[in-house]
MMTF fields as JSON, N, C-alpha, C and O atoms, coordinates in Angstrom:
{
  "mmtfVersion": "1.0.0",
  "mmtfProducer": "UNKNOWN",
  "numBonds": 459,
  "numAtoms": 460,
  "numGroups": 115,
  "numChains": 1,
  "numModels": 1,
  "chainsPerModel": [1],
  "groupsPerChain": [115],
  "chainIdList": ["A"],
  "bondAtomList": [4, 2, 8, 6, 12, 10, 16, 14, 20, 18, 24, 22, 28, 26, 32, 30, 36, 34, 40, 38, 44, 42, 48, 46, 52, 50, 56, 54, 60, 58, 64, 62, 68, 66, 72, 70, 76, 74, 80, 78, 84, 82, 88, 86, 92, 90, 96, 94, 100, 98, 104, 102, 108, 106, 112, 110, 116, 114, 120, 118, 124, 122, 128, 126, 132, 130, 136, 134, 140, 138, 144, 142, 148, 146, 152, 150, 156, 154, 160, 158, 164, 162, 168, 166, 172, 170, 176, 174, 180, 178, 184, 182, 188, 186, 192, 190, 196, 194, 200, 198, 204, 202, 208, 206, 212, 210, 216, 214, 220, 218, 224, 222, 228, 226, 232, 230, 236, 234, 240, 238, 244, 242, 248, 246, 252, 250, 256, 254, 260, 258, 264, 262, 268, 266, 272, 270, 276, 274, 280, 278, 284, 282, 288, 286, 292, 290, 296, 294, 300, 298, 304, 302, 308, 306, 312, 310, 316, 314, 320, 318, 324, 322, 328, 326, 332, 330, 336, 334, 340, 338, 344, 342, 348, 346, 352, 350, 356, 354, 360, 358, 364, 362, 368, 366, 372, 370, 376, 374, 380, 378, 384, 382, 388, 386, 392, 390, 396, 394, 400, 398, 404, 402, 408, 406, 412, 410, 416, 414, 420, 418, 424, 422, 428, 426, 432, 430, 436, 434, 440, 438, 444, 442, 448, 446, 452, 450, 456, 454],
  "bondOrderList": [1, 1, 1, 1, 1, 1, 1, 1, 1, 1, 1, 1, 1, 1, 1, 1, 1, 1, 1, 1, 1, 1, 1, 1, 1, 1, 1, 1, 1, 1, 1, 1, 1, 1, 1, 1, 1, 1, 1, 1, 1, 1, 1, 1, 1, 1, 1, 1, 1, 1, 1, 1, 1, 1, 1, 1, 1, 1, 1, 1, 1, 1, 1, 1, 1, 1, 1, 1, 1, 1, 1, 1, 1, 1, 1, 1, 1, 1, 1, 1, 1, 1, 1, 1, 1, 1, 1, 1, 1, 1, 1, 1, 1, 1, 1, 1, 1, 1, 1, 1, 1, 1, 1, 1, 1, 1, 1, 1, 1, 1, 1, 1, 1, 1],
  "groupList": [{"groupName": "UNK", "atomNameList": ["N", "CA", "C", "O"], "elementList": ["N", "C", "C", "O"], "formalChargeList": [0, 0, 0, 0], "bondAtomList": [1, 0, 2, 1, 3, 2], "bondOrderList": [1, 1, 2], "singleLetterCode": "X", "chemCompType": "L-PEPTIDE LINKING"}],
  "groupTypeList": [0, 0, 0, 0, 0, 0, 0, 0, 0, 0, 0, 0, 0, 0, 0, 0, 0, 0, 0, 0, 0, 0, 0, 0, 0, 0, 0, 0, 0, 0, 0, 0, 0, 0, 0, 0, 0, 0, 0, 0, 0, 0, 0, 0, 0, 0, 0, 0, 0, 0, 0, 0, 0, 0, 0, 0, 0, 0, 0, 0, 0, 0, 0, 0, 0, 0, 0, 0, 0, 0, 0, 0, 0, 0, 0, 0, 0, 0, 0, 0, 0, 0, 0, 0, 0, 0, 0, 0, 0, 0, 0, 0, 0, 0, 0, 0, 0, 0, 0, 0, 0, 0, 0, 0, 0, 0, 0, 0, 0, 0, 0, 0, 0, 0, 0],
  "groupIdList": [1, 2, 3, 4, 5, 6, 7, 8, 9, 10, 11, 12, 13, 14, 15, 16, 17, 18, 19, 20, 21, 22, 23, 24, 25, 26, 27, 28, 29, 30, 31, 32, 33, 34, 35, 36, 37, 38, 39, 40, 41, 42, 43, 44, 45, 46, 47, 48, 49, 50, 51, 52, 53, 54, 55, 56, 57, 58, 59, 60, 61, 62, 63, 64, 65, 66, 67, 68, 69, 70, 71, 72, 73, 74, 75, 76, 77, 78, 79, 80, 81, 82, 83, 84, 85, 86, 87, 88, 89, 90, 91, 92, 93, 94, 95, 96, 97, 98, 99, 100, 101, 102, 103, 104, 105, 106, 107, 108, 109, 110, 111, 112, 113, 114, 115],
  "secStructList": [7, 7, 7, 7, 2, 2, 2, 2, 6, 6, 1, 7, 7, 7, 3, 3, 3, 3, 6, 6, 3, 3, 3, 3, 3, 3, 7, 6, 6, 7, 7, 2, 2, 2, 2, 2, 2, 2, 2, 2, 2, 2, 2, 2, 2, 2, 2, 2, 2, 2, 1, 6, 6, 3, 3, 3, 3, 3, 3, 3, 3, 3, 3, 3, 3, 7, 7, 7, 7, 7, 7, 1, 3, 3, 3, 3, 3, 3, 3, 3, 3, 3, 3, 3, 7, 1, 1, 3, 3, 3, 3, 3, 3, 3, 3, 3, 3, 6, 6, 3, 3, 3, 3, 3, 3, 3, 3, 3, 3, 3, 3, 3, 3, 7, 7],
  "xCoordList": [-13.595, -13.335, -11.998, -11.012, -11.969, -10.731, -10.171, -10.904, -8.875, -8.229, -8.367, -8.255, -8.608, -8.67, -7.248, -6.65, -6.709, -5.322, -5.057, -3.957, -6.023, -5.832, -5.569, -4.794, -6.196, -5.992, -4.7, -3.932, -4.45, -3.278, -1.983, -0.921, -2.048, -0.842, -0.318, 0.868, -1.168, -0.74, 0.0, 0.628, -0.061, 0.679, 2.071, 2.242, 3.064, 4.418, 4.528, 3.753, 5.488, 5.741, 6.333, 7.143, 5.918, 6.522, 7.746, 7.712, 8.807, 9.976, 9.952, 10.276, 9.566, 9.455, 10.842, 11.462, 11.324, 12.62, 12.444, 13.258, 11.373, 11.013, 9.55, 9.033, 8.87, 7.476, 7.389, 8.058, 6.562, 6.406, 7.403, 7.419, 8.238, 9.263, 9.364, 9.826, 8.92, 8.92, 9.304, 9.235, 9.704, 9.985, 9.341, 9.06, 9.116, 8.588, 9.051, 9.296, 9.167, 9.539, 8.308, 7.702, 7.95, 6.754, 7.128, 8.102, 6.362, 6.64, 6.239, 5.422, 6.823, 6.439, 4.954, 4.469, 4.258, 2.841, 1.928, 0.71, 2.492, 1.644, 0.833, 1.384, -0.475, -1.324, -1.657, -1.18, -2.489, -2.82, -3.535, -3.41, -4.28, -4.963, -3.955, -4.152, -2.893, -1.849, -1.107, -0.836, -0.779, -0.095, -0.966, -0.471, -2.261, -3.194, -3.266, -3.226, -3.37, -3.424, -2.134, -2.159, -1.024, 0.265, 0.422, 0.92, 0.009, 0.141, -0.799, -0.459, -1.977, -2.9, -2.293, -2.365, -1.699, -1.071, 0.075, 0.23, 0.867, 1.98, 1.473, 2.028, 0.422, -0.137, -0.768, -0.679, -1.398, -1.991, -0.894, -1.068, 0.224, 1.331, 1.85, 2.167, 1.938, 2.395, 1.389, 1.777, 0.095, -0.942, -0.912, -1.045, -0.737, -0.653, 0.513, 0.41, 1.625, 2.79, 2.515, 3.192, 1.538, 1.184, 0.061, -0.178, -0.614, -1.813, -1.517, -2.42, -0.289, 0.114, -0.751, -0.73, -1.498, -2.299, -3.647, -4.409, -3.935, -5.205, -5.038, -3.951, -6.107, -6.076, -6.366, -7.19, -5.695, -5.964, -6.876, -6.489, -8.069, -9.051, -9.246, -9.416, -9.22, -9.364, -10.767, -11.76, -10.837, -12.101, -12.287, -13.371, -11.209, -11.309, -9.949, -8.916, -9.955, -8.734, -9.069, -10.088, -8.203, -8.332, -7.034, -5.951, -7.134, -5.951, -5.902, -6.926, -4.712, -4.488, -3.35, -2.276, -3.592, -2.562, -1.917, -2.582, -0.641, 0.033, 0.026, 0.372, -0.364, -0.381, 0.958, 1.067, 1.971, 3.285, 3.235, 2.655, 3.824, 3.782, 4.648, 5.623, 4.257, 5.017, 5.393, 4.532, 6.687, 7.165, 7.663, 8.341, 7.341, 7.813, 9.087, 9.698, 9.485, 10.706, 10.419, 9.316, 11.431, 11.305, 10.565, 10.808, 9.666, 8.952, 9.248, 9.437, 9.285, 9.41, 8.081, 7.415, 7.719, 6.448, 6.729, 7.33, 6.288, 6.501, 5.147, 4.261, 5.0, 3.782, 4.162, 5.185, 3.308, 3.549, 2.221, 1.175, 2.291, 1.103, 0.918, 1.8, -0.232, -0.553, -1.104, -0.837, -1.881, -2.476, -2.925, -3.409, -2.759, -3.247, -3.938, -3.406, -5.137, -5.853, -5.831, -5.121, -6.596, -6.646, -7.223, -6.858, -8.127, -8.813, -8.697, -9.166, -8.089, -8.036, -6.613, -5.914, -6.197, -4.921, -5.238, -5.903, -4.76, -4.858, -3.473, -2.483, -3.403, -2.11, -2.059, -3.081, -0.864, -0.624, 0.467, 1.326, 0.445, 1.461, 1.801, 1.036, 2.966, 3.424, 4.049, 4.713, 3.825, 4.479, 5.372, 4.895, 6.67, 7.652, 8.479, 8.725, 8.897, 9.833, 10.997, 10.818, 12.179, 13.393, 13.174, 13.603, 12.51, 12.293, 11.089, 10.706, 10.479, 9.291, 8.036, 7.862, 7.164, 5.906, 4.969, 4.691, 4.483, 3.557, 2.129, 1.169, 2.012, 0.701, 0.787, 1.793, -0.289, -0.406, -1.685, -2.643, -1.682, -2.871, -3.018, -2.04, -4.264, -4.557, -5.462, -6.246, -5.352, -6.151, -6.48, -5.769, -7.578, -7.987, -8.145, -8.795, -7.545, -7.648, -8.225, -7.854, -9.132, -9.716, -9.008, -8.841, -8.597, -7.967, -9.049, -9.791, -9.13, -10.137, -9.458, -8.306, -10.192, -9.655, -9.497, -10.353, -8.438, -8.182, -9.275, -9.782, -9.609, -10.582, -11.677, -12.548],
  "yCoordList": [11.933, 12.057, 12.772, 12.428, 13.752, 14.476, 14.057, 13.613, 14.202, 13.876, 15.04, 16.197, 14.748, 15.768, 16.022, 15.165, 17.176, 17.486, 17.381, 16.994, 17.71, 17.629, 16.216, 16.013, 15.241, 13.853, 13.288, 12.658, 13.504, 12.897, 13.592, 12.971, 14.848, 15.545, 15.015, 15.165, 14.403, 13.917, 12.587, 12.174, 11.909, 10.666, 10.971, 11.875, 10.219, 10.452, 9.994, 9.158, 10.549, 10.154, 8.757, 8.384, 7.995, 6.695, 6.898, 7.677, 6.216, 6.197, 4.84, 3.818, 4.839, 3.606, 3.213, 3.944, 2.063, 1.548, 0.791, 0.91, 0.013, -0.787, -1.154, -1.064, -1.561, -1.983, -3.072, -4.101, -2.829, -3.784, -3.637, -4.458, -2.604, -2.396, -0.899, -0.119, -0.514, 0.906, 1.059, 0.103, 2.261, 2.606, 3.949, 4.745, 4.179, 5.464, 5.663, 4.7, 6.913, 7.246, 7.808, 8.774, 7.184, 7.588, 8.202, 7.789, 9.177, 9.79, 8.856, 7.951, 9.096, 8.364, 8.62, 9.737, 7.603, 7.755, 7.495, 7.616, 7.136, 6.784, 5.553, 4.548, 5.644, 4.537, 3.602, 3.78, 2.599, 1.578, 2.154, 1.613, 3.239, 3.817, 4.412, 4.321, 5.011, 5.559, 4.42, 4.491, 3.374, 2.222, 1.586, 1.211, 1.47, 0.872, 1.693, 1.138, 3.003, 3.869, 3.763, 3.807, 3.626, 3.559, 2.253, 2.269, 1.138, -0.128, -0.157, -0.713, 0.439, 0.519, 1.392, 1.05, 2.514, 3.41, 2.699, 2.86, 1.923, 1.197, 0.149, -0.002, -0.576, -1.581, -0.928, -1.46, 0.215, 0.956, 1.388, 1.294, 1.858, 2.274, 1.094, 1.244, -0.073, -1.266, -1.636, -1.911, -1.644, -1.957, -0.951, -1.337, 0.332, 1.361, 1.094, 1.343, 0.583, 0.309, -0.832, -0.943, -1.668, -2.791, -2.448, -3.182, -1.344, -1.002, -0.492, -0.46, -0.095, 0.464, 1.676, 2.639, 1.68, 2.841, 2.879, 3.833, 1.854, 1.792, 2.32, 2.751, 2.283, 2.679, 1.455, 0.616, 1.355, 0.293, 0.882, 1.796, 0.351, 0.84, -0.202, -1.388, 0.247, -0.656, -1.242, -0.517, -2.569, -3.278, -3.747, -3.626, -4.287, -4.857, -4.81, -4.999, -4.555, -4.591, -5.274, -4.983, -6.175, -6.829, -6.612, -6.854, -6.158, -5.848, -6.737, -6.996, -7.193, -7.969, -7.33, -7.08, -7.065, -6.52, -7.682, -8.673, -7.56, -8.619, -8.359, -9.243, -7.159, -6.83, -6.346, -6.007, -6.31, -5.816, -4.294, -3.655, -3.708, -2.246, -1.565, -2.128, -0.339, 0.462, 1.764, 2.48, 2.066, 3.254, 4.345, 5.274, 4.25, 5.248, 4.799, 3.811, 5.515, 5.206, 4.735, 4.909, 4.136, 3.701, 2.375, 1.458, 2.288, 1.05, 0.647, 1.497, -0.65, -1.137, -1.767, -2.412, -1.567, -2.05, -2.899, -2.438, -4.14, -5.053, -5.551, -5.836, -5.651, -6.233, -7.146, -6.963, -8.14, -9.074, -9.418, -9.436, -9.684, -10.077, -11.576, -12.37, -11.948, -13.361, -13.925, -15.071, -13.095, -13.516, -12.261, -11.303, -12.282, -11.173, -11.729, -12.592, -11.215, -11.548, -10.316, -9.35, -10.358, -9.211, -7.974, -6.849, -8.173, -7.031, -6.954, -5.981, -7.947, -7.983, -8.298, -9.109, -7.637, -7.94, -8.359, -7.626, -9.531, -10.01, -9.845, -10.317, -9.181, -8.798, -9.023, -8.949, -9.298, -9.381, -8.401, -8.083, -7.917, -6.967, -7.097, -7.654, -6.571, -6.562, -5.212, -4.602, -4.758, -3.57, -4.077, -4.698, -3.808, -4.341, -3.227, -2.183, -3.481, -2.61, -3.484, -4.429, -3.166, -3.918, -5.419, -6.21, -5.8, -7.207, -7.841, -8.951, -7.174, -7.707, -7.252, -6.061, -8.192, -7.856, -7.239, -7.837, -6.031, -5.304, -5.434, -5.493, -5.477, -5.523, -6.296, -6.239, -7.021, -7.723, -7.259, -6.851, -7.33, -6.924, -7.786, -8.296, -7.939, -8.496, -7.49, -6.795, -7.417, -6.443, -6.979, -7.814, -6.471, -6.751, -5.413, -4.502, -5.3, -4.087, -4.457, -5.473, -3.626, -3.803, -2.843, -1.662, -3.36, -2.532, -1.995, -2.761, -0.659, -0.014, 0.95, 1.341, 1.316, 2.297, 3.633, 4.002, 4.353, 5.643, 6.64, 6.644, 7.468, 8.516, 8.666, 9.519],
  "zCoordList": [-8.819, -7.403, -7.222, -7.874, -6.348, -6.09, -4.747, -3.863, -4.604, -3.339, -2.385, -2.791, -1.13, -0.091, 0.385, 1.037, 0.07, 0.398, 1.885, 2.279, 2.722, 4.164, 4.639, 5.574, 4.017, 4.414, 3.851, 4.577, 2.575, 1.965, 2.377, 2.349, 2.752, 3.185, 4.512, 4.805, 5.313, 6.619, 6.535, 7.509, 5.392, 5.215, 4.679, 3.861, 5.138, 4.629, 3.176, 2.711, 2.484, 1.106, 1.069, 1.919, 0.077, -0.186, -1.056, -2.008, -0.744, -1.608, -2.299, -1.693, -3.572, -4.334, -4.826, -5.598, -4.382, -4.847, -6.158, -7.074, -6.232, -7.406, -7.229, -6.116, -8.286, -8.094, -7.023, -7.111, -6.022, -4.934, -3.802, -2.886, -3.848, -2.818, -2.525, -3.358, -1.319, -0.954, 0.514, 1.287, 0.885, 2.277, 2.581, 1.684, 3.867, 4.327, 5.761, 6.489, 6.152, 7.531, 8.22, 7.756, 9.342, 10.075, 11.417, 12.046, 11.848, 13.147, 14.291, 14.119, 15.437, 16.646, 16.902, 16.726, 17.307, 17.605, 16.425, 16.557, 15.254, 14.112, 14.501, 14.951, 14.322, 14.761, 13.602, 12.481, 13.899, 12.905, 11.687, 10.588, 11.865, 10.703, 9.725, 8.513, 10.221, 9.353, 8.66, 7.461, 9.41, 8.822, 7.74, 6.677, 8.016, 7.06, 5.774, 4.676, 5.912, 4.734, 3.93, 2.7, 4.616, 3.932, 3.148, 2.022, 3.72, 2.998, 1.796, 0.752, 1.945, 0.81, -0.287, -1.467, 0.102, -0.879, -1.612, -2.822, -0.89, -1.512, -2.493, -3.581, -2.116, -3.013, -4.244, -5.35, -4.046, -5.176, -6.147, -7.362, -5.62, -6.486, -7.298, -8.478, -6.676, -7.385, -8.474, -9.609, -8.134, -9.12, -10.271, -11.433, -9.958, -11.003, -11.955, -13.157, -11.411, -12.264, -13.248, -14.27, -12.948, -13.813, -14.8, -15.759, -14.556, -15.319, -16.724, -17.56, -17.005, -18.292, -18.617, -17.851, -19.694, -20.08, -19.357, -19.511, -18.581, -17.864, -16.439, -16.053, -15.674, -14.265, -13.4, -13.762, -12.269, -11.304, -10.229, -9.501, -10.144, -9.166, -8.071, -8.352, -6.838, -5.699, -5.652, -5.72, -5.536, -5.408, -3.969, -3.399, -3.387, -2.044, -1.36, -2.001, -0.049, 0.757, 2.08, 2.706, 2.488, 3.784, 4.547, 4.012, 5.789, 6.598, 7.838, 8.471, 8.172, 9.39, 10.164, 9.616, 11.456, 12.326, 13.086, 13.387, 13.39, 14.131, 15.64, 16.424, 16.041, 17.457, 17.992, 19.17, 17.144, 17.579, 17.658, 16.78, 18.678, 18.811, 17.751, 17.254, 17.428, 16.475, 17.16, 17.671, 17.168, 17.874, 16.93, 17.369, 15.662, 14.714, 14.042, 14.448, 13.021, 12.292, 10.882, 10.363, 10.268, 8.882, 8.792, 9.577, 7.829, 7.552, 6.115, 5.245, 5.881, 4.515, 4.123, 4.933, 2.886, 2.363, 1.138, 0.168, 1.196, 0.078, -0.394, 0.411, -1.689, -2.246, -3.389, -4.05, -3.607, -4.703, -5.347, -4.699, -6.614, -7.366, -7.182, -7.509, -6.66, -6.514, -7.816, -8.18, -8.512, -9.782, -10.53, -9.926, -11.835, -12.644, -13.875, -14.575, -14.124, -15.35, -16.239, -15.962, -17.287, -18.199, -17.51, -17.853, -16.537, -15.92, -14.4, -13.81, -13.747, -12.281, -11.818, -12.424, -10.726, -10.07, -8.627, -7.895, -8.232, -6.854, -6.241, -6.8, -5.102, -4.558, -3.043, -2.362, -2.529, -1.099, -0.725, -1.548, 0.51, 0.941, 2.412, 3.201, 2.764, 4.155, 4.479, 3.641, 5.702, 6.238, 7.363, 8.313, 7.25, 8.202, 8.838, 8.233, 10.068, 10.772, 11.214, 11.983, 10.728, 11.042, 10.881, 11.721, 9.805, 9.493, 10.155, 9.785, 11.121, 11.793, 11.063, 10.805, 10.731, 10.076, 11.104, 12.143, 10.802, 11.664, 11.134, 11.902, 9.811, 9.186, 7.872, 7.165, 7.56, 6.277, 5.601, 6.257, 4.277, 3.529, 2.295, 1.747, 1.869, 0.562, -0.137, 0.51, -1.446, -2.189, -3.573, -4.133, -4.097, -5.463, -6.168, -5.654, -7.348, -8.16, -9.52, -10.109, -10.007, -11.342, -12.288, -11.984, -13.427, -14.446, -15.374, -15.989, -15.469, -16.304, -17.265, -17.077, -18.282, -19.233, -18.52, -17.715, -18.793, -18.168, -18.557, -19.679, -17.597, -17.912, -16.93, -17.102]
}
């Protein structure tokens, strides 16, 4: 599967500070779909950092919105591993603006051999 450059180019770059800790700057008017894609991307990056020589493939993602408005600006993205087995990573994440949680997510990633 190849990435569609038109879709991924419209998302801002993540600045990874450490595994599970990232920031991004979003334009005014970014809607929930952009926020959702960004939190998934941040969690994927964290899962990839744990995969070592393998690949972390998304199995499931659940998103919850808090209903708080978003007016653009810098967002922080945090994720943590709730549980990891030999082949599965269970993870939770939050997208925050100035300390306020805007979105929460849970995800499951399967670790597979690269290729």
